[in-house]
C-alpha positions in Angstrom: -112.4 135.4 -25.7 -109.3 137.6 -26.0 -109.5 140.9 -27.6 -108.3 141.2 -31.2 -105.3 143.2 -30.1 -104.1 140.5 -27.7 -101.8 137.7 -28.9 -103.9 134.8 -30.2 -101.3 132.2 -29.0 -101.2 133.0 -25.3 -104.8 131.8 -24.4 -104.2 128.7 -26.5 -101.0 128.1 -24.7 -102.9 128.2 -21.4 -105.4 125.7 -22.7 -102.7 123.5 -24.0 -100.9 123.5 -20.6 -104.1 122.7 -18.6 -105.1 120.0 -21.1 -101.7 118.5 -21.1 -101.5 118.3 -17.4 -104.9 116.6 -17.1 -104.1 114.2 -20.0 -100.7 113.3 -18.6 -102.1 112.6 -15.2 -104.8 110.4 -16.6 -102.4 108.5 -18.8 -99.8 108.2 -16.1 -102.4 106.8 -13.6 -103.7 104.4 -16.3 -100.2 103.1 -17.0 -99.5 102.8 -13.3 -102.6 100.6 -12.8 -102.4 98.5 -15.9 -99.0 98.7 -17.5 -96.8 98.4 -14.3 -98.0 94.9 -13.4 -97.1 93.8 -16.9 -93.7 95.5 -16.5 -93.1 93.6 -13.2 -93.9 90.3 -14.9 -91.5 91.1 -17.7 -88.7 92.1 -15.2 -89.2 88.9 -13.2 -89.1 86.8 -16.4 -85.9 88.5 -17.5 -84.3 88.0 -14.2 -85.3 84.4 -14.1 -84.0 83.8 -17.6 -80.5 85.1 -16.7 -80.3 83.7 -13.2 -78.3 80.5 -12.7 -80.5 77.4 -12.3 -83.6 79.3 -13.4 -84.2 80.9 -10.0 -85.1 84.5 -9.9 -82.1 86.7 -9.3 -82.7 90.0 -7.4 -80.3 92.9 -8.0 -80.0 95.9 -5.8 -82.1 98.7 -7.4 -80.9 102.3 -7.7 -84.6 103.3 -7.2 -87.3 101.4 -5.5 -90.3 100.3 -7.4 -92.5 102.8 -5.5 -90.1 105.5 -6.6 -90.2 104.3 -10.1 -94.0 104.3 -10.0 -94.1 107.9 -8.9 -91.6 108.8 -11.6 -93.8 107.2 -14.2 -96.7 109.5 -13.3 -94.5 112.6 -13.0 -92.7 111.9 -16.3 -96.1 111.3 -18.1 -97.4 114.7 -16.8 -94.2 116.5 -17.8 -94.2 115.0 -21.3 -97.9 115.8 -21.7 -97.2 119.5 -20.7 -94.6 119.7 -23.4 -97.0 118.2 -25.9 -99.7 120.7 -24.8 -97.4 123.6 -25.6 -96.4 122.2 -29.0 -100.1 121.4 -29.7 -101.2 124.9 -28.9 -98.6 126.5 -31.2 -99.4 124.1 -34.1 -103.1 124.7 -33.6 -102.6 128.5 -33.7 -100.6 128.2 -36.9 -103.1 125.9 -38.7 -106.1 128.0 -37.6 -104.3 131.4 -37.7 -107.2 133.1 -39.6 -109.6 132.5 -36.7 -108.1 130.4 -33.9 -111.1 130.7 -31.6 -113.9 129.5 -34.0 -115.4 126.0 -33.6 -113.2 125.0 -30.7 -114.9 121.7 -30.0 -114.8 120.0 -33.5 -111.4 121.5 -34.2 -109.9 120.2 -31.0 -111.3 116.7 -31.7 -110.0 116.7 -35.3 -106.6 118.2 -34.4 -106.1 115.8 -31.5 -107.1 112.9 -33.7 -104.5 113.9 -36.3 -101.9 114.3 -33.6 -102.7 110.8 -32.2 -102.2 109.3 -35.7 -99.0 111.2 -36.3 -97.3 110.9 -32.9 -98.7 107.7 -31.4 -100.3 105.3 -33.9 -98.2 105.5 -37.0 -94.8 105.3 -35.2 -96.3 102.6 -33.0 -97.2 100.5 -36.0 -93.6 100.6 -37.2 -92.0 100.2 -33.8 -94.4 98.7 -31.3 -93.8 99.3 -27.7 -91.7 96.6 -25.8 -91.5 95.9 -22.1 -88.6 97.3 -20.1 -85.3 95.4 -20.2 -85.8 94.3 -23.9 -83.0 95.3 -26.2 -79.3 95.7 -26.1 -78.2 98.9 -24.2 -75.7 99.5 -26.9 -78.5 100.1 -29.4 -80.5 102.5 -27.3 -79.3 105.5 -29.4 -80.1 103.8 -32.7 -83.6 102.9 -31.5 -84.3 106.4 -30.2 -83.2 107.8 -33.5 -85.5 105.5 -35.5 -88.4 106.3 -33.2 -87.9 110.1 -33.7 -87.6 109.5 -37.4 -90.9 107.7 -37.3 -92.6 110.5 -35.4 -91.1 113.1 -37.9 -92.5 111.1 -40.8 -95.9 110.8 -39.1 -96.1 114.6 -38.4 -95.0 115.6 -41.9 -97.3 113.0 -43.3 -100.4 114.3 -41.6 -99.4 117.8 -42.7 -99.1 116.6 -46.2 -102.5 114.8 -46.1 -104.1 118.0 -45.0 -102.4 120.1 -47.6 -103.5 117.7 -50.3 -107.1 117.8 -49.1 -107.1 121.7 -48.9 -105.4 122.1 -52.3 -108.1 120.0 -53.9 -110.9 122.0 -52.4 -112.3 122.8 -55.9 -112.6 119.1 -56.7 -115.4 116.8 -55.6 -115.4 115.2 -52.1 -114.6 111.6 -53.4 -111.6 112.9 -55.3 -110.3 114.7 -52.2 -110.8 111.7 -50.0 -109.1 109.3 -52.5 -106.1 111.7 -52.8 -105.8 111.9 -49.0 -106.0 108.1 -48.7 -103.3 107.6 -51.3 -101.1 110.2 -49.5 -101.6 108.3 -46.3 -100.5 105.0 -48.0 -97.4 106.8 -49.2 -96.7 108.0 -45.6 -97.0 104.4 -44.4 -94.7 103.2 -47.1 -92.1 105.8 -46.0 -92.5 104.6 -42.4 -91.8 101.0 -43.3 -88.7 102.0 -45.3 -87.1 102.8 -41.9 -84.7 100.1 -40.6 -86.1 97.3 -38.5 -85.7 97.1 -34.7 -82.1 95.8 -34.3 -82.8 93.8 -31.2 -84.9 90.6 -30.8 -87.9 90.6 -28.4 -87.5 87.4 -26.3 -90.7 88.0 -24.4 -93.7 85.7 -23.9 -96.1 86.4 -26.8 -99.1 86.9 -24.5 -97.3 89.3 -22.2 -95.9 91.2 -25.2 -99.4 91.5 -26.8 -101.0 92.7 -23.5 -98.2 95.2 -23.0 -98.6 96.7 -26.5 -102.4 96.8 -26.2 -102.1 98.7 -22.9 -99.5 101.0 -24.4 -101.8 102.0 -27.3 -104.7 102.4 -24.9 -102.7 104.8 -22.8 -102.1 106.9 -25.8 -105.7 106.8 -26.8 -106.7 108.0 -23.3 -104.1 110.7 -23.3 -105.3 112.2 -26.6 -109.0 111.8 -25.7 -108.6 113.6 -22.4 -106.5 116.2 -24.1 -109.0 116.9 -26.8 -111.9 117.0 -24.3 -110.2 119.5 -22.0 -108.8 121.7 -24.8 -112.1 121.8 -26.6 -114.1 122.3 -23.4 -111.9 125.2 -22.4 -112.4 126.7 -25.9 -116.2 126.4 -25.5 -116.1 128.1 -22.2 -114.1 130.9 -23.7 -116.7 131.3 -26.5 -119.6 131.4 -24.0 -117.8 134.0 -21.8 -117.0 136.1 -24.8 -120.6 136.0 -25.9 -121.8 136.9 -22.4 -119.4 139.9 -22.3 -120.5 141.0 -25.8 -124.2 140.8 -24.7 -123.4 142.9 -21.6 -121.5 145.5 -23.6 -124.3 145.7 -26.2 -126.9 146.0 -23.5 -125.0 148.8 -21.8 -124.6 150.7 -25.0 -128.3 150.5 -25.7 -129.2 151.6 -22.2 -130.6 148.2 -21.1 -130.0 147.4 -17.4 -127.6 144.6 -16.8 -129.2 143.8 -13.5 -132.9 143.4 -12.6 -134.5 146.3 -10.9 -132.2 148.9 -12.4 -133.9 151.7 -14.3 -132.3 152.3 -17.7 -130.9 155.7 -18.3 -132.6 157.6 -21.1 -130.3 158.3 -24.0 -129.4 162.0 -24.4 -131.3 164.0 -27.0 
């Protein structure tokens, strides 16, 4: 564990970057294996629909599918690295009194809240659609709505936690009910956002499968992230405890290695 004089954020940033890289790689490979076949089906269906006579129409692609597949994994890793940095900063701010205590349960709880705020709640309002769905002219509007949904989700999770902490003097049922009502208010705010401006002319089965795989990739990303971030925190705690035991033994004159005779303390 770092010394009290060192910055508490830097070790957490290191954990966040490592956890983000591992989680992004896992989510990217998952999407490559399961989501890409669904994307290919959606692209073929879209080309067939717009081709004359119902025959599939092939356009010259700027990037080959293999290049796009590699880009999918790379972009997932890069995005997860950015998430790791933001996660570490937020984690340090929330647990600023003692950012290194209880690393495993805190990592699981914090990653679960991040999944709700960044992935699940925005996904409930604007479920993922296969590529090629939507008018290119509305891309900016759709991105703005998605970012607004993420902002509401993040602020909502922060508000839920604040309500729960502020009512610490009340009984547990009162705190849980207040947190649940706050969550309902956050959901209501989400659904006050405008609807998706574009229709989704995709086969219902394909659309459902794509959305399930999309949610599963987010679950995997945050699960791997929490496991790596929490595991690194546990390792830091064990190493800090071992160093503390060694320093204590040296101060007491106890040998740190077998066969070494302790030095008698001065009189």
